[in-house]
Every structure is written in C-alpha cells, then in structure tokens.
BAFI-3210 file (N, C-alpha, C; in Angstrom, 3 decimals, decimal comma, padded with zeros to 6 digits):
// residues 231
n [1|2|3|4|5|6|7|8|9|10|11|12|13|14|15|16|17|18|19|20|21|22|23|24|25|26|27|28|29|30|31|32|33|34|35|36|37|38|39|40|41|42|43|44|45|46|47|48|49|50|51|52|53|54|55|56|57|58|59|60|61|62|63|64|65|66|67|68|69|70|71|72|73|74|75|76|77|78|79|80|81|82|83|84|85|86|87|88|89|90|91|92|93|94|95|96|97|98|99|100|101|102|103|104|105|106|107|108|109|110|111|112|113|114|115|116|117|118|119|120|121|122|123|124|125|126|127|128|129|130|131|132|133|134|135|136|137|138|139|140|141|142|143|144|145|146|147|148|149|150|151|152|153|154|155|156|157|158|159|160|161|162|163|164|165|166|167|168|169|170|171|172|173|174|175|176|177|178|179|180|181|182|183|184|185|186|187|188|189|190|191|192|193|194|195|196|197|198|199|200|201|202|203|204|205|206|207|208|209|210|211|212|213|214|215|216|217|218|219|220|221|222|223|224|225|226|227|228|229|230|231]
n.u [008,739|010,744|011,469|012,646|014,362|015,177|017,211|016,881|018,502|019,971|021,894|025,410|025,697|023,070|022,325|023,836|023,299|020,368|021,026|022,501|020,367|018,657|020,052|020,175|017,387|015,805|014,283|014,547|015,890|018,867|019,162|019,886|021,433|021,080|021,928|020,641|017,378|017,079|018,971|018,089|015,518|016,736|018,254|016,569|015,077|015,196|014,576|013,500|011,877|010,475|009,881|010,848|012,793|012,665|013,957|012,578|013,292|015,502|018,245|016,904|015,249|012,323|011,229|008,698|008,067|010,168|008,149|006,042|006,866|007,193|005,544|004,443|004,127|006,179|005,785|006,109|008,101|008,621|011,381|012,381|013,503|011,550|008,592|006,515|005,592|004,353|001,277|000,965|002,022|000,338|-001,011|000,235|-000,087|001,505|003,459|004,536|006,544|008,972|011,021|013,935|016,137|016,582|015,030|015,826|013,739|011,781|011,943|011,740|009,106|007,856|008,820|007,383|004,650|004,568|005,787|003,411|001,263|002,620|001,987|-001,068|-001,425|-000,862|-001,644|-005,088|-004,360|-003,797|-006,451|-008,581|-009,551|-011,358|-011,907|-010,287|-007,760|-008,779|-007,749|-009,216|-010,043|-007,913|-008,978|-008,667|-010,163|-011,974|-012,899|-015,480|-014,783|-016,738|-018,908|-017,996|-018,594|-016,877|-014,327|-012,584|-010,350|-008,897|-007,011|-004,136|-005,446|-007,693|-011,350|-013,399|-016,037|-019,099|-020,964|-022,963|-021,301|-019,089|-015,521|-012,650|-009,357|-005,916|-004,122|-002,369|-004,182|-002,434|-001,321|-003,827|-005,467|-003,657|-004,296|-006,748|-008,673|-007,904|-010,077|-012,353|-012,197|-011,839|-009,972|-011,655|-011,196|-008,869|-009,201|-011,138|-012,163|-013,668|-016,254|-016,532|-019,356|-021,197|-022,147|-024,565|-025,446|-024,268|-022,516|-020,993|-019,824|-020,093|-020,681|-022,871|-023,907|-026,003|-027,885|-025,433|-023,555|-020,676|-017,449|-016,643|-013,677|-012,598|-010,651|-010,477|-013,302|-013,659|-012,143|-013,868|-016,015|-014,937|-014,177|-016,773|-018,292|-016,070|-016,680]
n.v [-009,525|-008,045|-007,452|-004,891|-005,500|-005,296|-006,007|-006,272|-006,895|-007,485|-009,161|-010,231|-013,018|-013,833|-011,843|-012,321|-015,032|-014,365|-012,961|-014,386|-016,494|-014,374|-013,618|-016,199|-016,254|-015,151|-013,795|-011,287|-008,287|-006,975|-004,201|-003,099|-003,840|-003,177|-003,219|-002,059|-000,863|001,635|002,701|001,478|002,739|005,600|004,933|004,105|006,068|007,494|005,686|003,080|001,015|-002,630|-005,059|-005,883|-007,890|-008,524|-008,481|-008,856|-008,599|-005,906|-003,688|-000,425|000,187|-001,549|-004,045|-003,842|-001,430|-000,136|000,149|001,379|004,097|004,379|005,940|005,049|001,444|-001,167|-004,729|-007,079|-009,240|-010,867|-011,784|-013,673|-015,642|-016,280|-017,978|-015,962|-013,825|-013,878|-013,451|-010,922|-009,634|-010,573|-008,435|-006,270|-006,511|-008,517|-010,211|-012,710|-014,689|-016,245|-018,193|-018,568|-021,027|-020,428|-022,322|-023,041|-023,714|-023,094|-019,865|-019,696|-019,999|-017,914|-015,869|-016,216|-015,904|-013,307|-012,089|-012,948|-011,124|-008,590|-008,980|-009,309|-006,518|-005,041|-005,294|-005,036|-001,605|-001,360|-002,504|-002,173|001,153|001,962|000,402|-000,392|-002,286|-003,358|-004,111|-006,167|-007,199|-008,949|-009,812|-009,212|-007,386|-006,143|-003,098|-000,925|002,343|004,161|003,377|004,074|006,167|007,734|008,578|007,965|009,152|007,047|007,044|004,840|003,709|003,321|004,390|003,214|003,741|002,920|001,734|-000,175|-000,969|-000,342|-000,655|-001,334|-000,406|-001,066|001,614|005,430|008,372|009,530|008,336|006,947|008,506|008,771|006,634|007,697|009,221|012,236|013,913|013,194|012,868|014,334|015,352|017,201|017,848|017,420|014,742|013,148|012,375|012,810|011,574|012,906|012,520|011,989|013,770|015,396|018,148|021,302|023,702|026,204|024,884|022,180|019,045|017,384|014,101|012,072|011,008|011,700|014,322|015,544|016,904|020,152|021,674|025,226|026,329|024,457|024,907|026,818|024,887|022,962|023,981|024,967|022,546|020,918|022,355|022,529|019,518]
n.w [-017,445|-014,959|-011,430|-009,573|-006,407|-003,116|-000,254|003,116|006,447|009,095|009,504|007,858|006,961|006,558|004,403|002,729|001,932|000,782|-001,386|-003,049|-003,534|-004,968|-007,299|-008,284|-010,090|-012,603|-012,664|-011,121|-010,205|-008,335|-006,653|-004,119|-000,909|002,002|005,509|008,117|008,927|008,894|007,202|004,973|004,750|003,949|001,953|-000,414|-001,056|-003,863|-005,466|-007,691|-006,542|-006,750|-004,658|-001,612|000,315|003,397|006,831|010,238|012,784|014,131|014,584|016,828|014,707|013,578|011,210|010,656|011,580|009,926|007,334|008,114|008,061|005,488|002,516|-000,276|-000,566|-001,595|-002,828|-000,113|001,065|004,182|005,751|008,250|011,118|012,897|013,488|015,028|013,717|011,846|011,604|011,798|009,744|007,846|008,232|007,077|004,490|003,575|000,905|000,619|003,686|004,748|006,244|008,260|007,664|004,580|002,137|-001,652|-003,576|-002,141|-001,803|-004,620|-005,243|-003,528|-004,627|-007,477|-006,546|-006,251|-008,537|-010,330|-008,774|-009,600|-012,044|-012,021|-011,134|-013,270|-015,321|-014,172|-014,372|-017,363|-018,204|-017,053|-015,293|-013,817|-011,476|-008,305|-005,873|-002,866|000,593|002,783|006,120|005,794|003,182|000,147|-001,973|-004,738|-005,504|-007,151|-008,734|-009,024|-006,709|-004,476|-001,934|000,183|002,119|005,057|007,628|009,792|011,995|011,778|009,741|006,882|005,963|004,331|002,600|000,910|-001,515|-000,259|001,840|004,650|004,214|006,187|006,156|006,132|005,589|004,544|004,636|002,496|001,096|000,186|-001,149|-003,052|-005,065|-006,234|-008,612|-009,770|-010,793|-009,902|-007,352|-004,012|-001,707|001,448|003,635|006,022|007,011|005,808|002,120|-000,382|-002,846|-005,680|-007,436|-005,720|-004,443|-002,884|-002,366|-000,482|002,160|003,412|005,716|005,443|003,457|002,220|001,649|000,724|003,792|005,182|007,060|005,968|006,844|006,116|005,597|005,534|003,799|001,906|000,381|-002,276|-003,727|-003,608|-004,831|-007,714|-008,236|-008,819|-010,521|-012,643|-013,249]
ca.u [009,021|011,933|011,324|013,556|014,367|016,060|017,798|017,218|018,831|021,219|023,176|025,735|024,971|021,487|022,188|024,384|022,306|019,496|021,778|022,623|019,540|018,213|020,913|019,826|016,421|015,829|012,701|014,797|017,020|019,123|019,237|020,598|021,749|021,083|022,197|019,222|016,062|017,482|019,612|017,302|014,714|017,729|018,415|015,481|014,385|014,811|014,806|011,784|011,603|008,988|009,773|011,861|013,132|012,777|013,843|011,866|014,204|016,447|017,718|016,130|013,780|012,225|011,059|007,418|008,421|010,148|007,273|004,878|007,189|006,923|004,100|004,207|004,886|006,114|005,144|006,772|008,592|009,389|012,378|012,995|013,712|010,772|007,143|005,365|005,327|003,417|-000,271|001,036|002,643|-000,856|-001,700|000,855|-000,366|002,396|003,455|004,757|006,298|010,078|011,369|015,414|017,019|015,254|015,172|015,802|012,209|010,125|012,288|011,215|007,676|007,485|009,151|006,244|003,554|005,210|005,116|002,247|000,650|002,593|001,174|-001,765|-001,427|-000,130|-003,210|-005,658|-004,048|-004,325|-007,384|-009,803|-008,668|-012,681|-011,723|-009,025|-008,447|-008,615|-007,158|-010,058|-009,917|-007,126|-008,730|-008,274|-011,939|-012,292|-014,133|-015,761|-014,266|-018,202|-019,327|-017,168|-018,927|-016,166|-012,760|-012,406|-009,507|-008,953|-005,852|-003,149|-006,216|-009,387|-012,450|-014,105|-017,617|-019,420|-023,001|-023,523|-020,887|-018,000|-014,234|-011,645|-008,366|-004,518|-003,181|-003,023|-004,939|-002,284|-001,393|-004,799|-005,905|-002,780|-004,878|-008,031|-008,212|-007,961|-010,691|-013,710|-012,365|-011,107|-009,770|-012,306|-010,699|-007,861|-009,909|-012,229|-012,087|-015,263|-016,555|-017,585|-020,769|-021,952|-022,520|-025,630|-025,691|-022,997|-022,718|-019,869|-019,185|-020,499|-021,209|-024,017|-023,975|-027,797|-028,198|-024,608|-023,032|-019,140|-017,092|-015,944|-012,499|-012,398|-009,982|-011,594|-014,616|-013,345|-011,276|-015,073|-017,086|-014,081|-013,993|-017,881|-018,255|-015,853|-017,140]
ca.v [-008,490|-008,244|-006,813|-004,490|-005,867|-005,048|-006,779|-005,365|-007,951|-006,968|-010,311|-010,166|-014,252|-013,777|-011,005|-012,996|-016,307|-014,296|-011,782|-015,911|-016,907|-013,672|-013,731|-017,541|-016,059|-014,534|-012,444|-010,305|-007,895|-006,704|-002,630|-002,570|-004,207|-003,002|-003,590|-002,061|-000,402|003,188|002,803|001,290|003,947|006,922|004,834|003,870|007,277|008,149|004,253|002,489|-000,600|-003,107|-005,323|-005,879|-009,052|-007,675|-008,872|-007,704|-008,142|-005,574|-002,634|000,792|000,616|-003,181|-004,362|-003,458|000,144|000,657|-000,262|002,267|005,173|004,507|006,364|003,999|000,445|-001,708|-006,146|-007,159|-010,801|-010,677|-013,154|-014,061|-016,801|-016,800|-017,847|-015,407|-012,303|-014,506|-013,309|-009,762|-009,612|-010,002|-006,503|-005,075|-006,915|-009,157|-010,722|-014,214|-014,719|-016,817|-018,740|-018,681|-021,237|-020,418|-023,405|-022,413|-024,073|-022,071|-018,702|-019,376|-020,232|-016,499|-014,900|-016,754|-014,621|-011,698|-011,987|-012,876|-009,945|-007,746|-009,017|-008,647|-004,857|-004,087|-005,527|-003,956|-000,778|-001,010|-003,109|-001,124|001,987|002,065|000,127|-000,659|-003,610|-002,684|-005,379|-005,550|-008,373|-010,175|-010,321|-008,370|-006,898|-005,446|-001,735|-000,165|004,049|004,493|002,673|004,827|007,439|008,868|007,969|008,905|008,535|006,213|006,829|004,303|002,711|004,540|003,371|003,580|003,975|002,495|001,881|-001,094|-001,511|-000,044|-000,893|-000,592|-000,641|-000,426|002,964|005,951|009,266|010,409|006,664|006,253|009,130|008,546|005,263|008,316|009,586|013,505|014,591|012,850|012,592|015,558|015,616|018,362|018,160|016,454|013,210|012,509|012,425|012,751|011,388|014,214|012,715|011,501|015,083|016,003|019,310|021,827|024,596|026,425|023,640|020,709|018,523|015,992|012,911|011,074|011,670|012,252|015,064|015,311|018,261|020,626|022,686|026,492|026,649|023,888|025,110|027,159|023,966|021,472|024,416|025,015|021,157|020,836|023,508|021,684|018,241]
ca.w [-016,298|-013,846|-010,037|-008,755|-004,926|-002,041|001,017|003,992|007,248|009,891|009,506|007,123|005,842|005,667|003,314|001,303|001,399|000,339|-002,426|-004,183|-004,625|-006,019|-008,378|-009,655|-010,216|-013,642|-012,553|-009,700|-010,199|-007,049|-006,613|-003,469|000,014|003,704|006,636|009,019|008,256|009,063|005,979|003,547|004,614|003,388|000,632|-001,276|-001,189|-005,269|-006,191|-007,507|-005,801|-006,402|-003,608|-000,565|001,074|004,946|008,122|011,051|014,174|013,804|015,966|016,431|013,181|012,674|009,672|010,362|011,612|008,614|006,199|008,773|007,688|004,061|002,095|-000,572|000,166|-002,547|-002,316|001,064|001,485|005,287|006,038|009,767|011,932|013,744|012,515|015,769|013,478|010,417|011,628|012,256|008,541|007,068|007,769|006,033|003,170|003,064|000,140|001,632|004,528|004,491|007,532|007,594|006,591|003,078|000,529|-002,669|-004,076|-001,213|-002,231|-006,221|-004,763|-003,043|-006,242|-007,870|-006,022|-006,207|-010,196|-010,167|-008,447|-010,163|-013,476|-012,050|-011,086|-014,696|-016,345|-013,826|-014,663|-018,316|-018,878|-016,248|-014,672|-012,753|-010,105|-007,348|-005,072|-001,176|001,617|003,819|007,046|005,324|001,544|-001,032|-002,692|-005,616|-005,353|-008,138|-008,075|-009,001|-005,863|-003,802|-001,320|000,871|002,716|006,344|008,129|011,115|012,359|011,256|008,761|006,405|005,991|002,603|002,270|-000,625|-001,750|000,120|003,193|004,352|004,428|006,753|005,055|006,856|004,821|004,818|003,775|001,797|000,106|-000,487|-001,845|-004,963|-006,070|-006,220|-009,863|-009,353|-011,249|-009,464|-005,500|-003,574|-000,320|001,357|005,071|006,140|007,575|004,481|000,937|-001,249|-004,344|-006,331|-008,209|-004,867|-003,399|-003,121|-001,457|000,593|002,559|004,509|006,646|005,117|002,488|001,911|000,803|001,140|004,836|005,905|006,673|006,634|007,901|005,199|005,615|005,212|002,681|000,283|000,200|-003,292|-004,165|-003,848|-005,910|-008,586|-009,055|-009,121|-011,773|-013,813|-013,180]
c.u [009,704|011,787|012,551|013,371|015,341|016,304|017,875|017,136|020,429|022,402|023,461|025,537|023,994|021,138|022,687|023,813|021,363|020,056|022,191|021,266|018,344|018,987|020,683|018,265|016,684|015,168|013,272|015,996|017,024|019,333|020,265|020,819|021,587|021,074|021,284|018,582|016,323|017,970|019,026|016,177|015,388|018,018|017,717|014,789|014,136|014,874|013,393|011,936|010,174|009,053|010,935|011,801|013,770|012,821|013,208|012,427|014,988|016,333|017,055|015,540|013,925|011,621|009,459|007,304|008,751|009,112|006,280|005,066|007,154|005,495|003,949|005,296|004,841|006,258|006,632|007,048|009,493|010,240|012,831|013,101|012,780|009,015|005,994|005,282|004,517|002,166|-000,086|001,031|001,602|-001,348|-000,684|001,016|000,830|002,477|003,981|005,890|007,553|010,454|012,894|015,452|015,860|015,586|014,692|014,026|011,337|010,742|011,401|009,819|007,115|007,339|007,824|004,938|003,893|004,909|003,828|000,728|000,966|002,060|-000,505|-002,331|-001,673|-001,683|-004,237|-005,879|-004,070|-005,454|-009,001|-009,480|-010,432|-012,510|-010,400|-009,407|-007,546|-008,486|-007,643|-010,392|-009,587|-007,332|-008,990|-009,759|-011,386|-013,627|-014,009|-015,296|-016,136|-019,224|-019,013|-017,677|-017,869|-015,510|-012,532|-011,635|-009,993|-007,862|-004,931|-004,118|-007,541|-010,085|-013,412|-015,560|-018,477|-020,885|-023,743|-022,757|-019,491|-016,729|-013,288|-010,532|-007,243|-003,775|-003,536|-003,695|-004,084|-001,886|-002,828|-005,416|-004,751|-003,427|-006,184|-007,430|-008,782|-009,167|-012,010|-013,494|-011,591|-011,367|-010,327|-011,768|-009,379|-008,263|-010,926|-011,822|-013,145|-015,439|-016,928|-018,697|-021,561|-022,473|-023,758|-026,425|-024,653|-023,181|-021,165|-018,994|-018,929|-020,592|-021,850|-024,257|-024,945|-028,233|-026,820|-023,805|-021,041|-018,669|-016,288|-014,554|-012,806|-012,195|-010,075|-012,826|-014,410|-013,180|-013,189|-015,665|-016,298|-014,373|-015,262|-018,105|-017,353|-016,174|-017,976]
c.v [-009,077|-007,145|-006,391|-004,502|-005,167|-005,853|-006,071|-006,834|-007,526|-008,148|-010,497|-011,584|-014,007|-013,235|-011,426|-014,137|-015,430|-013,808|-013,278|-016,321|-015,834|-013,689|-014,797|-017,364|-015,055|-013,359|-011,483|-009,709|-006,713|-005,324|-002,563|-003,450|-003,318|-003,528|-003,180|-001,677|000,771|003,720|002,490|002,484|005,189|006,304|004,140|005,306|008,042|006,627|003,903|000,673|-001,459|-004,120|-005,708|-007,365|-008,336|-008,757|-007,965|-007,699|-007,153|-004,011|-001,189|001,160|-001,126|-002,970|-003,606|-001,732|000,690|000,745|000,987|003,830|005,492|004,994|005,252|002,985|-000,272|-003,206|-006,508|-009,109|-010,665|-012,248|-012,769|-015,570|-017,174|-017,191|-016,918|-014,201|-012,279|-013,756|-011,737|-009,280|-009,681|-008,759|-005,696|-005,872|-007,912|-010,250|-012,855|-014,057|-016,307|-016,898|-018,919|-020,357|-020,742|-021,447|-022,852|-022,712|-023,017|-020,338|-018,656|-019,088|-018,692|-015,890|-014,928|-015,858|-013,264|-011,286|-012,129|-011,439|-008,732|-007,566|-008,445|-006,966|-003,769|-004,710|-004,944|-002,258|-000,178|-001,388|-002,189|-000,234|002,326|001,557|000,149|-001,570|-002,846|-004,426|-004,787|-007,034|-009,517|-010,757|-009,038|-008,144|-006,059|-004,192|-000,896|001,611|004,545|004,655|003,718|006,122|008,723|008,356|008,667|008,310|008,129|005,576|005,662|003,699|003,867|004,036|003,767|003,031|003,820|002,438|000,910|-001,763|-000,129|-000,630|-000,395|-000,609|-000,024|000,829|004,526|007,424|009,487|009,217|006,674|007,117|009,636|007,379|006,118|008,988|011,247|014,439|014,245|012,588|013,749|015,479|016,864|018,943|016,769|014,648|012,324|013,263|012,416|012,521|012,546|014,262|012,096|012,857|015,285|017,675|019,802|022,847|024,874|025,576|022,530|020,207|017,465|015,106|011,748|012,095|012,305|013,340|015,035|016,708|018,781|021,351|024,365|026,643|025,507|024,025|025,871|026,137|023,133|022,853|024,851|023,290|020,597|021,366|022,506|019,891|018,001]
c.w [-015,357|-012,809|-009,527|-007,374|-004,731|-001,094|001,846|005,363|007,775|009,692|008,030|006,345|005,738|004,455|002,299|000,915|000,749|-001,331|-003,501|-004,637|-005,440|-007,203|-009,552|-009,851|-011,084|-013,751|-011,479|-010,082|-008,761|-007,125|-005,303|-001,826|000,963|004,945|008,245|008,157|008,025|007,514|005,001|003,421|004,048|001,467|-000,602|-001,666|-002,467|-005,742|-006,268|-007,225|-005,614|-005,341|-002,970|-000,239|002,397|005,939|009,098|012,099|013,619|014,876|015,728|015,386|013,207|011,856|009,978|010,837|010,645|007,135|007,357|007,966|006,268|003,733|001,429|-000,545|-001,380|-002,323|-001,346|000,684|002,786|005,114|007,508|010,113|012,755|013,255|013,753|014,867|012,050|010,616|010,940|010,535|007,493|007,097|007,103|005,159|002,349|001,940|-000,402|002,539|004,794|005,842|007,523|008,699|005,527|002,490|-000,376|-003,852|-003,518|-001,619|-003,563|-005,577|-004,436|-004,006|-007,300|-007,924|-006,466|-007,815|-010,261|-010,152|-009,118|-011,426|-013,414|-012,060|-012,284|-015,685|-015,499|-014,299|-016,298|-018,955|-018,383|-015,431|-013,704|-011,899|-009,155|-006,384|-003,694|-000,565|003,181|004,805|006,383|004,018|001,367|-001,780|-003,594|-005,494|-006,331|-007,658|-007,898|-007,625|-004,108|-003,082|-000,782|001,276|003,847|007,352|009,462|011,651|011,739|009,367|007,578|006,607|004,703|002,761|001,262|-000,661|-000,502|001,573|002,939|004,825|004,881|006,455|005,720|005,176|005,283|004,365|002,507|000,568|-000,208|-001,499|-003,894|-005,885|-006,429|-007,889|-008,991|-009,513|-010,630|-007,945|-005,700|-002,434|000,437|003,220|005,387|006,914|006,617|003,358|000,392|-002,618|-005,044|-007,162|-006,885|-003,910|-004,060|-002,881|-000,683|001,034|002,996|005,140|006,363|003,720|002,389|001,029|001,139|002,489|005,725|005,593|007,066|006,424|006,317|005,419|005,415|004,389|001,296|-000,104|-001,441|-003,766|-004,453|-004,813|-007,519|-009,229|-009,581|-010,399|-012,981|-014,377|-013,844]
res [m|v|l|n|c|i|v|v|d|d|s|a|i|q|r|l|s|l|i|k|l|i|e|s|n|i|n|l|n|l|v|a|e|y|k|n|a|l|e|a|k|n|g|i|a|n|k|k|i|d|l|f|f|l|d|i|e|m|p|v|l|n|g|f|e|l|l|d|s|l|s|n|k|p|q|i|i|f|v|t|g|k|s|e|y|a|l|k|a|f|d|y|d|a|t|d|y|l|k|k|p|i|e|k|d|r|f|n|q|a|v|d|k|a|m|s|n|a|k|g|l|t|e|d|n|t|n|d|s|e|h|i|f|v|k|s|n|l|k|k|r|k|v|y|l|d|e|i|k|w|i|e|a|l|g|d|y|v|k|v|v|i|n|d|a|s|l|v|v|l|s|t|m|k|a|f|e|k|e|l|p|e|d|n|f|l|r|i|h|k|s|y|i|v|n|l|k|k|i|d|r|f|d|s|k|h|v|e|i|g|q|e|l|i|p|l|s|r|n|k|k|s|l|l|t|e|a|l|n|n|h]
***
C-alpha cells in the first residue's frame, strides 16, 4: 500500500525538507506541494489524497481553517514549529503532530501510524460493512449501524444517538451521511438523519422513534414513504 500525500507549508525550506523525507519513504507518493492553504484547497479538488503534511500557521487561511473547508478529510500529520496547537490537533483527528525541525526516525514513525490507520480502514471496509468508527471525546469507538437511532446536527458537530448512549462527533451532516448506507438511513430534515429500521410511526410533521419526536421536512415525506415501502 502506498499513500498519496501532499505538503502544505508557506516555508520553501520546510517544504523541501519534507519532500526529501517523503521521497525517502517507500510508502509515500508525493502528489503535490503547496505554499499556502488556499492554493492547496484549489489544487486538491480533483485529486485522490490519502495524507496531508500540513503546516498550521499560514497567511490568509491557516491549516485548521483549510480542514474546516473540506467535506472529506484525509489523514492529517500536522507539521509546525510550535507545541501549543497539539491539543487542538486532536479535535481534528490528527494522525500525528510533528514539531520542526523533523528528525527522519520521528517522521517515519508518523508515517507508520498513517499506514496502520489506512490498512485498518481497508480491512474494516472489506470484512465488516456493518459498523463505522467515530471519534468522540478524543477516542475512536466502533459503532454498529443497527444501534444508531438517529443523527442530529450540532453546529460543527453531530450527535449520534445509539441504543445506550449519544456520541458527539466532529463532522458535518453531509460528511457523516456519506458514511452511512443509503438503503438504511435517510436525511428527513436538514438537521436529522434517521435509521429507517428504528422508525415506529410518522405523520406529516414528525417521525417517532420510541418516545422521541423528530421533525420531518414537508418535502421529505414522500421520500420517507417510498423508502419505508421498499425497506
């Protein structure tokens, strides 16, 4: 397995340093380098990228803001001269956090983590399509799809309501919706996705799951009816 990667850093010297490290690692394929986040955002639009080596402090748009603008985020290895952003990096599900100047052994250790994560995702998608992994409270948790009742938008987060708990996950509704099988889950409102198997009743305004009433958009009622009839 080889990971397609990019480098985003406003320092030409740091980009060159990273490129040398990437080229020395057989598990990496450098797709492009970018001198700022705006250039990267435009440049990766039609590229398959598995891994970002991303600086944080950049003019106009910083590394965190770049990630906020993306609907689909690859693995991230932050590369920065400061330690103060390390905690925030965890909120972005960072694979690793490298402090400049970067030693080769430490760089390869971070790449090994990315490789392990990529292999794990491949195995999960191949062997078991009945669960997903979500990150909540800085920990990754396996969530079985049959346990999910509904997903609710909470600003920059979503709340995943399962049989025995609710999990708050850093994600957009659009990105999370892509992780779910279309035949079992339906977005019935701009702020709600429901598990069709969990619906007890519905009317023109609400869907009932247990004792909970979940709003149903008027233009989604026919889609819901059709989905339930085909379920």
